[in-house]
C-alpha positions in Angstrom: 9.1 14.1 -36.5 6.8 14.6 -33.5 8.9 17.6 -32.4 8.1 19.4 -35.6 4.4 18.8 -35.2 4.2 20.1 -31.6 4.6 23.9 -31.6 5.0 24.0 -27.8 8.5 22.6 -27.8 11.5 24.8 -27.9 12.9 25.7 -31.4 16.1 23.9 -32.6 18.0 27.2 -32.5 17.7 27.1 -28.7 19.6 23.9 -28.5 22.2 25.1 -31.1 22.8 28.2 -29.1 23.2 26.1 -25.9 25.8 23.9 -27.6 27.6 26.9 -28.9 27.9 28.5 -25.5 28.9 25.2 -23.9 31.7 24.7 -26.6 32.9 28.3 -26.1 33.1 27.8 -22.3 35.1 24.6 -22.8 37.6 26.3 -25.1 37.9 29.2 -22.7 38.7 26.8 -19.8 41.3 25.0 -21.9 42.9 28.3 -22.9 42.9 29.4 -19.2 44.5 26.1 -18.1 47.2 26.5 -20.8 47.8 30.1 -19.7 48.2 29.2 -16.1 50.4 26.2 -16.8 47.9 23.7 -15.4 48.2 21.7 -18.6 51.0 21.7 -21.2 50.6 21.5 -24.9 52.4 18.9 -26.9 55.9 19.9 -28.0 56.4 21.0 -31.6 57.4 18.2 -34.0 60.2 20.4 -35.5 
């Protein structure tokens, strides 16, 4: 509640954007590791 009353703090969209870019970077690293063979996906169940 205090953050809403203090206008000098960063807006919530700043933190949402930071989390979005962090998640995108993690997914890109996982895809890169899959493409290079560093990690292997689970085998298909069928």
